[in-house]
C-alpha positions, 0 to 999 in steps of 0.5 A: 186349438193344439194344445201340448201334448207329446212333447213337453213344455221345458222346465226352463222355458223364458220369454224374452222381449226388449228389456224384458224377459219372463219365467214361466210357472210349473205347467202340466205342459212341463210334463210329458202327459204320457207318461205316467211314469216320468209324472211319477218319477219326477222329483219337484224341485226342492226350495231354501228360504231364510226369514230372520226376525232380529233384537231377539226374543221375549222366549216366555212369548216363543217358547211351546209347552211340550215335547214331542208331538204333544206341543202346544203353541205358544202365543207368537206361534199361533198364529201360524196355528193351521200350519202347525203339521208343517211346523219343527220348533227347535229348542236349545242349540246356541250360537256359535259366535256370540257377540251381542248383535253383530255374533246374533246375524253373523253367525245365523248361516255362516255358523262362523266362531268369531268376526272381526275385532274392530270397524274394519277388519270383517270376517265370518266365512261362507253362509249357507245358503250361499253355499246352495246358490253357487250350486242351484245357479246350474238350475236356475236364473238368478243364483239367489236373493239376499233381501231385506226390509232396511237399506243397507249398510256395510261400513261403518261401525253398528254394534261392539265397534264393530262393521255394519255389515254384520247386523244390516245382512246374513249372506256371505259370499266368502269369509270377507265379503258380506253381500248386501240386501236388497229393499227396493221392490223396484231393484228386485222386480228387475233382477226377476224380470228385466233382463233381456238377455242382451246389451241393448240395456236402451229397449229395459231404460224407455220402457222403464221411462213409459211405465209399460208392463214387462207384459207388454214386451212379451205379450206376442209370445204369450198368446202364442205360448197361450193357443199351445196350453189346455184350459188348467195351465191358460188359467194358471198362466193367467194369475201368474201374468195378473199377478205380475201385472199387479205388483208392476203397478205397487212399484209405479204407486209407491214411486209415485208416492216417493215422486208426490208425496215425500220428495226429502225421503233418503229412501229410493225410488220404489220403495213405499213409506208403508213398512206394511205395504213393502212387506207385502211387494217383498212378498210377492215378489219372493214367491214370483222368484220361486213360482217361476224357478227363478231361483231356489234359494232367499235369504230375507231378513224383516229387518237387522239386527238393532232396527229400532222400528216401532209397530204404533198400528198394533199399539207398541209406539216404542223402538224394537230395539231399547223395548228388547232391553226389558230389565227382563221386567213381565210388562215389558217382555210381553210388550215386546212379545207384541212385537216378536207376534206380528212377525210372525202374523205376518210370515203365516200371510206368505205361508198361506200363500206358498201353501194356496199356489200349486207346485207340481202335485202339490204345494210352494209350501210342501215344496219348501224349506224355511229358517225362522228364527233369531240369533240372539234369544233372551235380548236383555242379555244378548244370550246366544244360548236357546235360540228361537228356531222353527223350521216350516214347510213340508222339505218336498218331503224331507222334512216332519212337523208336527213337532217341538224338539228339546236339545239339552247338550249346549249343541250350536246351530252350525250343526242344522244347517249342516243337516239342512245341506243334507235334505238339499241334497249339498251335503258339506263336511262342516259348516262354521264351527259345526261338529256335526249333523243335528239329529232332527228326525232320529231323535227318540221318542218323536 
């Protein structure tokens, strides 16, 4: 067997077959085995992800007790206890555009100070993720992923007689171009792995019709590659390809369920009927996209603003949005907190997967910055003050976790976005209505 030793395998190696392309996870063979200096100097890819939750937060159950490093995790944050040292909770920031639900998601990544005034006037600003995507597209095959658990709706009025674009997306290509969020796992899978790199579309269509795996199209190349890899890399490659095969099986199963069990539903093929099954697929796809370095930018909405999804599986049969208008009733706020806590439980499962996935000399969690939060705090009042926000991950060595920072000077969230751009090495003068960078590293006493 011939192991790659003196010559590194390209980090961007792609195995191409008919109707398919397969990027590889990070392997030891991608580092020059005989150059310790090169390994030491190698910098991990820094990835960015947004995890957006809608309809505000039950703030008494979100806000940690204490500041700095001695803070106590709140009930909503408690599912992330195992990752406390990777958490930077930030309190006191305000939204740049606070107009009910439209301003919540519309300004979350754009920092815009105003939006449209009617259903057809759509105005915001370029979102942070798309500024990153434009830069990182030079290094990855997919500039960015924009994902959601809800069908896109970038037309019609949804809140305050404004366009549904504001409530259904957080990503903006330009000030007048909101990006639709993809919620069909099949579409996401094909975007990542279904491009053959040629004009031969019939090959992909034939593969889909026959329910053949992406891996079948590149099986010979995989076999040849395995012969060139060491035992540890072979194990990583096997685990990675089995993950891809598992996702394919589950997408196919979801399509079969749609055809056989629920033919009258208007959801497209590939969307599982059970929320948790759908979410698990979306998480797995995001993990594979990061693991294979197909993209370094993902924006994800667990639900759109004004989401009416109920959660009977956790004992909350009420629709989320109406429950969020709790009239400051302590009993209703506590019920809403159960939805918020469930969201962090689901998020913690994803974080755990990132922490177990090796990436160079660390894990994907070590090399990722995740912005988690909502564009509304007190949902009953549609308040844009003291937004529930936190950063999770190691940020490729740029984030200092295990802290709770409190800002009391009415600083806007756009300043945090500017700081994150600096840490991702794509510095900008401003984002939306920002007035400078947020001092999350040098704040006195923490």
